C-alpha positions as CSV (number, residue, x, y, z in Angstrom):
1,M,98.8,-77.9,-121.7
2,G,100.0,-74.2,-121.5
3,Q,101.4,-74.3,-124.8
4,V,98.0,-75.6,-126.5
5,L,96.5,-72.8,-124.5
6,A,99.1,-70.6,-126.0
7,N,99.2,-71.2,-129.7
8,Q,95.5,-69.8,-129.3
9,G,96.5,-66.7,-127.6
10,K,95.0,-68.1,-124.2
11,V,97.1,-68.1,-120.8
12,L,96.9,-71.7,-118.6
13,P,95.8,-70.7,-115.3
14,D,97.7,-70.2,-112.4
15,D,94.8,-72.2,-110.3
16,D,94.5,-75.9,-111.0
17,D,90.8,-75.7,-110.3
18,A,90.4,-73.1,-113.0
19,D,87.1,-74.7,-115.0
20,L,87.7,-75.7,-118.5
21,R,84.8,-74.5,-119.9
22,E,85.8,-70.9,-118.6
23,I,88.6,-70.8,-120.1
24,G,87.9,-72.2,-123.0
25,F,89.7,-75.6,-122.8
26,R,87.9,-77.8,-125.6
27,S,87.8,-81.2,-126.7
28,L,89.9,-80.6,-129.1
29,D,92.0,-78.8,-127.1
30,F,92.4,-81.9,-124.8
31,S,92.8,-84.3,-128.3
32,E,96.0,-82.4,-129.5
33,L,97.4,-82.2,-125.6
34,A,97.2,-86.4,-125.6
35,L,98.6,-86.2,-129.3
36,R,101.7,-84.2,-127.7
37,V,102.3,-86.6,-124.6
38,E,102.3,-89.4,-126.8
39,D,104.9,-87.6,-128.9
40,E,107.0,-87.1,-125.9
41,T,106.9,-90.1,-124.3
42,D,106.7,-92.6,-127.9
43,E,103.4,-94.5,-125.8
44,E,100.0,-94.5,-127.0
45,L,97.7,-93.2,-124.3
46,N,94.6,-95.5,-124.1
47,F,91.7,-94.2,-122.2
48,D,87.9,-94.0,-122.2
49,A,85.3,-91.6,-122.9
50,A,83.5,-92.7,-119.9
51,G,86.9,-91.3,-118.0
52,L,87.2,-87.5,-120.2
53,R,83.2,-87.0,-119.1
54,R,84.6,-86.7,-115.4
55,I,87.3,-84.0,-116.0
56,A,86.0,-80.4,-115.5
57,T,89.3,-78.2,-114.1
58,V,92.9,-78.1,-115.3
59,G,93.7,-79.8,-112.4
60,D,91.6,-82.8,-113.9
61,V,93.3,-82.6,-117.2
62,L,96.9,-82.8,-115.2
63,D,96.0,-86.0,-113.0
64,F,94.0,-87.5,-115.4
65,L,97.3,-87.5,-117.9
66,A,99.8,-88.5,-114.8
67,D,97.3,-91.6,-114.1
68,L,97.8,-92.9,-117.5
69,Q,101.4,-92.4,-116.9
70,R,101.4,-94.3,-114.7
71,P,102.5,-98.6,-115.0
């Protein structure tokens, strides 16, 4: 997530409770992050729109991606 933000000249906040809108992390950024995770893990991530709507903070993104990778 830090690299996606860094590519835009932004910094990943230290606080996992930081609001995504406040740091400028958009749905397109989430898509880029998901693709990076897929490339790193060589596995396709499967998620639905309902799950994405609940994501509001940096911690939510990290938890969501971690949960997708668990068997």
